[in-house]
N, C-alpha and C positions, 0 to 999 in steps of 0.2 A: 120788405122783409118776408112778406108772405110768400113771395115767389121763391125766395131763397130757402125758406124753411121747407116749402113743399119739395123743392129739388133736393134739399138735404134729407128730408124724410124719405124720398124715393131712393136716394142714394143709400141711405141707411138700410132701408128695406131690402134693396138689392144686395148689399153687403151681408146682411143677416141671412138672406136667402142663399148666398154663395157659401157662407159659413156652414149653414145647415147642410147644403149639398156636399160640401167638402167633408164635413163630419160624417154624413151618411156614407159618402164614398170611402172614407177611411175605415168606417165600420165594415162596409162590404169587403174592402180589401183585406182587412184583418180576418174576417170570416173565411174568405177564400184561402188566405195563407194558412189558417188553422186547419181548414178542411183538407188542403193539400198535404199538410204535415201529418194529419191524422191518416190520410190515405197512404202516405209513404210508410208510416209506422205500421199500419195494418199489413202492407205488402212485406215489410221486413219480418213481421211476425209469421206470416204465411210461409215465406221463403225459409225462415229458420226451422219451422215445423217440418217442411218438406225435407230439408237437409237432415234433420234428426231422424226422421222416419227412414230415409234412404240409407243413412249410416247404420241404423239398427238392422235394417234388412240385409245390408252387406255383411255385417257381423254374423247374423244368423246363417247366411249363405256360407261364410267361411267355416263356421262350426260344423254345419251339415256336411259339406264336402270333405272336411277333415275326418269326420266320423265315418263317412262312406268309404273313404280311402283306407282307413284302418280296418273296417269290416271286410273290405276286399282282400287285404293282405292276409287277414285271419282265415278267410274262406279259401283262398288259394292254397295256403299252407295246409289247411284241413283236408282239402281234396287229395293232396299228395300223400299225406299221412294215412288217410283212410285207404287209399289204394295200396299202401305198403303193409297194411295189417295182415292180409293173407300170407305174405312172405314171413311175417313174424310167427304166424301159426305154423307154417311149414317148418320153420327152424325148431319149434317146440316138438313137433311130431318127429322130425329127423333125430333130434337129441334123444328122444325116448327109444327109438329103434336102434340107434348106434350104441346106446348104453347096453343093449342086450348082446351086442357082438363082443368079441374079444379084442378088437383093434382099439386100444386105448389112445393111441396117438391121433387117430382120425377123430375120436370123440373130443379130445382136447382142442383140436383145430377147429372143428365145427362149433364147439362151445365158445371159443375165443371170438369167432366171427359173429356168432349170435349175440354175445355180450356187447361187442362194439355196436352192432346194429341197434340193440335195445338202448344203449347209452345215448346214441345219436338221436333216436326218437324221443327219449326222455328229456334230452337237452332242448328239444323243440316244444316241450310242454305236454308230451303224451304221458298219461298215468294209467296204470292198470287198475281196474275196479276190483277190489278184494271181495270175492264171493266164495263162501265155504259151504260145504254140506251142513245142513242144520240151520242156516240163516233163514230168517223169516222172509217169505216172498213179498217183494214190493214191486207193484206194477209200474211205478215210475222209474225204477232202476233196472229191473230184470225183464227179460222177454221169455215167457213160458213157451217152451216148444211142445210139451205134452204134460199130462197129469197121469200119475199112476197111483194105485192104492198105496197108502203110506204103510211102511213096515211096522210102525208103532203109532199109538195115538198122539204122542208128543211130536211126531213128524208131520202131522196134518198142517197144510198151509206153509210148509217149510221146503227149502231147497233140498232135493234128494240127490241130484247130480248136476254138475256144471258141464255142458256140452261145448260151449265156446266162451272164451274169456271176453270181458267187456273192457272198453277203454274210454277215457275222457281226455279231452284236450282243453286245458285251462279249467273252466267251470262247466263246460258243456260236454255231455255224453255223446260221443261220436259213434260208438257201437255198444249196444246193450248186451250184457252177458246172456247167453242162451242157456236156460236151465230147465230141469225136469222138476215138477212140483208134486208133492204128495197130497192126495185128497182123501 
């Protein structure tokens, strides 16, 4: 029986060793599976972060290009309107001179054309800056052509004469009124 018990003991020892090896192998396999799963989760998180950043960058790009496009349209319109301002000035001068003549029909015709031209520019957002003699000079709004001695003390720093009208397009001044200031 001694022989059998030694064989059985050896057999038991080998079985226990196999169980330990199997348990250790299972633990190693579990760890490998967990680490693979963790790696995959980390990869998913990285990819999700990349996607969100790319999406945000694309949204910013869309907003930026849309704003640039709107600015381009405003600028293009502004250039055309600024180039037409001298024509508007010529109409004003022409109306003053024709008013002196006795040809009332010509005055009415030029006045109608001038009115339509003004209405068209106003419909595109052009506004005349109202500047009157006696207004306080503001360097942000007015462009001083020259300074002359003020006719009275209360006219110092005030607009004495308006040489050229000013205009704004929307909120932006596209031509500052040219004025003479009293000093």
